[in-house]
C-alpha positions as CSV (number, residue, x, y, z in Angstrom):
1,X,5.7,2.6,16.1
2,X,3.7,5.5,17.5
3,X,0.0,5.4,18.5
4,X,-1.1,7.1,15.4
5,X,0.6,4.5,13.1
6,X,-0.7,1.6,15.3
7,X,-4.3,2.9,15.1
8,X,-4.1,3.5,11.3
9,X,-2.8,-0.1,10.8
10,X,-5.5,-1.5,13.0
11,X,-8.2,0.3,11.1
12,X,-6.8,-0.8,7.8
13,X,-6.7,-4.4,9.0
14,X,-10.3,-4.1,10.2
15,X,-11.5,-2.7,6.8
16,X,-9.7,-5.5,4.9
17,X,-11.2,-8.2,7.2
18,X,-14.7,-6.8,6.7
19,X,-14.2,-6.5,3.0
20,X,-13.2,-10.1,2.6
21,X,-16.0,-11.2,4.9
22,X,-18.4,-9.4,2.5
23,X,-16.8,-11.1,-0.5
24,X,-17.1,-14.5,1.2
25,X,-20.8,-13.9,1.9
26,X,-21.4,-12.9,-1.7
27,X,-19.6,-16.1,-2.9
28,X,-22.0,-18.1,-0.8
29,X,-25.0,-16.5,-2.5
30,X,-24.0,-17.1,-6.1
31,X,-25.5,-20.5,-6.1
32,X,-29.0,-19.0,-5.5
33,X,-28.8,-16.6,-8.5
34,X,-30.9,-17.6,-11.5
35,X,-30.1,-14.7,-13.8
36,X,-26.8,-15.0,-15.8
37,X,-26.6,-11.1,-15.9
38,X,-26.9,-10.8,-12.1
39,X,-24.4,-13.7,-11.6
40,X,-21.9,-11.9,-13.8
41,X,-22.4,-8.7,-11.9
42,X,-21.9,-10.4,-8.6
43,X,-18.8,-12.2,-9.9
44,X,-17.3,-8.8,-10.9
45,X,-18.0,-7.4,-7.5
46,X,-16.4,-10.4,-5.9
47,X,-13.3,-10.1,-8.0
48,X,-12.7,-6.4,-7.6
49,X,-11.7,-6.2,-3.9
50,X,-9.1,-8.9,-4.4
51,X,-7.3,-7.0,-7.1
52,X,-7.6,-3.7,-5.2
53,X,-6.1,-5.0,-2.0
54,X,-3.3,-7.1,-3.6
């Protein structure tokens, strides 16, 4: 593997890790949401990255 491929792989891994970290943080906040509309919107936001990355 050359340096270019290694750097690209590292950056991709970093983006995926940060994305899942953000999703986990959002999951932790859903209990504090009082509005069903807002809760549904956050739930869609949480679900989207998983389907995109898979």
